[in-house]
N, C-alpha and C positions, 0 to 999 in steps of 0.2 A: 867269272871273267868272260867278257864278250869278245870274240874275235871279229875283226873287221876285214875278213877275207871272203872272197867268193869261193865256194867249195863245189867240187864236181865229183860225183860217184861214177866211175868208169871201170868196167870189168871187175866189179866187186872190190875195188880199191878206192880209197879216198884221196883226192888231190886238191891242192889249192891253186887258184889261177895266179900265176906269176905275172904274165903279161898277155895282152891281146893286141895284135897288130895286123894290118892288111898284108895279104900275101905279096902284093905288088911292092911292098917296102923292102923285100929281101931279094937279093940277086938269085936267079934260078940256080938250083942245086946247092944252095948254102944254108938251107933250113937246119940241117943237122949241125952245122958249125955253130949257128946261133944257139941252138938247143944246148950244146955242150958249153958254150961260153956262159950262158945264163944258168948252167947247172940244173936244167930241167930234165924230168924223167920221160916225158911224153909230149908230143905236139898233136893237137887235134885241129881239123879244119872245119869251119862253120860257114855256111853260105847265108849271107844276109842280103837279100834282094840281089843285086848284081855283083856284090863284093864278096870275095873269099877272105875270111878272117882266120888267122892262125892263133890258136890258144896254147900258150906254153904253160905246162902244168908241172908242179912238184908234188911228189907223193908224200902223204902224211903216213909215216910208218905206224904200225900197231904199237900201242904202249906195252912195254914189258916191265914186269916187276922183278927186280934182281935183288936177291938177299945178300 
């Protein structure tokens, strides 16, 4: 099975990219509110030329085998 998701390895954890948006699209001080609304675990900032992009990530938990 092939996943059609962009994956990111950050701090030895695996995440999938939920959304990427320009930082200017969010009101100052409301990034955490958006992160919680979208149920994301972490937000990273990436600078692309003159624009700051916020990358909202959801963690992919380790698989556990339960008997």
